[in-house]
N, C-alpha and C positions, 0 to 999 in steps of 0.2 A: 619577541619575534620580529625579525626584520625581513624585508623583501630582498631576495638574494640576487636579483638580476644586476650584474655589474656591467659597467660600460667603460671599456678602455677608450679613452676619449681622443678623438681627432675631430675634424669637421665632417662627421660621418652620419649624423642622424637625419631623419626625414619624416616628419608628421606635423600636423597642425592642431592647435587648440582652437576651439570655436566658441565665440561669445564671451563677453565679460561676465565675471562672477562676482557677486556682491560679497564683501568681507564684513567688517564691522560697519556700523552706521556711517554713511558718507564715504566709505572706502570701496575701491574697486580692486579685486585680486588680480594681479598680473600673472603670478605663478605661485601656487601653494606648495609645490614640491611634495605632493601627496601620493603620486602613483608613477609607474614607469612611463606613462604617456607624457609626463612632464619632462622627462629626459629628452624627448624627441624635439623639443623646441629650443634646446640649448645649443650653443656653439662653444666648444672647449678650446682653450688657448694653448695647451701644452700636452703633447702626445703621451707623456708619462703620468699624467694625472689620472686618477681613477674616481669615477662618480657612481654613487649608489643612492637610490631612494631607500631610506631606512626609517623604521619606526622606533628604533632603540633610543632616539633622542630627538624630540620634536617639541616646539614651543606651544603647539596647539593640540597635542596628543594624537595627531594623525600621522604625519610623516614629515621628513625633511630631506634636503639634499646634502649628502655626505660627500665632501671632496677631500680626497687624500692627495696632498701635494708633496712631491719628492723634494729632496735637497737639490737645488739648482743654483748655478752661478751664471754670471754674464747677463746679456740683454734678453732675458726670457721673462715672461710675465704669466705664470701659471694662474688660472682662474677660469671664468666662463663669461659668456656674452649672451644677452637676450636681445633679439632684433625683431622689428616689425617689417623688415624689408629684406629681400633676398640678396641685395647688393650692399656690401660693407661700405660705410661712409669713409673709412680711413684710406688715404691715398696709397696706391700701390696694391690694394686688396680688391680691385674691381673685378678680377677674374674669379674670385672665390664666391661660390653660391652659398648663402647662409640658410640655416633652418629658421623658420618664421614662427614667432609667437603672436598670434592674432589678438591676444588680450592686451598687448602693449600699445597704448594710444599714440598716435602721431602728434596730435595737438595737445599740449599740456597747459594751455592757458586757463582752463577751468579748474585746475588742481592747485593745491597749496603745498603739498608735501609728497615725496616719494620715500617709502620706508622699507626696510628689510630687517629681519631678526637674524642675528649671527651668534654662533657659539664656537669658541676656540677650545677644542678638546685637548690641545697639546699641553705639555707640562710647563710651557713658558709663554709669556705674552707675545703678541705679534701685531702687525699692521696690515690693514686691508685698504686697498685703493678702489675708488669708483671713477669711471670715466664715462661721461654721457656725450653722445655724438649725434649730430644732425646732418641734414643734406648739405649745409653750407660748409662743412668740413672738407668737402670735395674741392673747394676753391680757396679756403683759408684754413691752414693747419692749426691756427691758434683758436679757432672757434669750437671749443669743447669745454666741458666742465670737469675738473679734476679735483678730487678731495681724498685725503688720507685719514683713516680712523684707527685709533689704538684699540686692540682687542685684548681684554683681560683674559687670563687663563681660567678655564672651568666655570664660565659664567655666560648666560645669555645677555646680549646687548642689542637693543633696537637702534639701528642707524637711521637717522631722520635727516633728510635733505630738503631745504626750503626752496620752493620754486623761484622765489625772488632772488635768491643767491645764484641759482642756475641761470636765470634770465640776464644776470649781469655779465655773463661770460659768452652767451650764445642765444640765438633765437629759439624759443620753445614751442613754436607752432609747426615744426616739421622735424620732430625727433626720429632718429633712425634706430639707435641701439644704446644699451647700457652694458658696461663691462665692469665686472668685479675681479680683482686680481691682486696677487702679492708680488712684490719685487723679489729679487734674488733671495732665496731662502737657504741659510747655511745648514739648517736641519729640517727634517720632514715635519709637516703640519697636517692636522686633520681639522677641518672647519665644516661646521654645519650651517646651512642656510635655510630659512623658512619664511614664508609669507611675504613675497615681494608684492607690494601693494601701493596704491596711490590714494590720497585723500583730498577732499574738497574743503 
């Protein structure tokens, strides 16, 4: 059984999560993707993407974020963003008001890793990109962390990013947002995301 509320995604959601939630020992859950309220804190990067909270495939037996990504070409980056600030850090996006996830810490100095579980339900492998941005991106376009990860087909994979690696690219004491996206996709993809969390 899956929760059927579908969300045709633009930058159109509006609600807040309150308070950090403990995950495993030493971990803080940023977003568990377990209920429709979790959709309200996301910002989706491509209008033709469709997002659903589903229980048909979840790494923790609760729920996951199902993202159906269409076949797209050109400079479009279908995916989603989690932000702790209504103002986007990316230059040229200052007029866009973002939905806010209050569980996303601003200062990451006390954490060692950020993690997310990902399942590629498509019939072929794919690649997922992460982009982490902070306030300093407003004045220096190079101040962000970017990483690409291969996604095997039909298999859960936990993506782990070291804070020390992120700190080499940018300051980690004033984080604004995390973006997960795919580059131009010649064929449609269905990707499940679960348990965006931070560990000390």
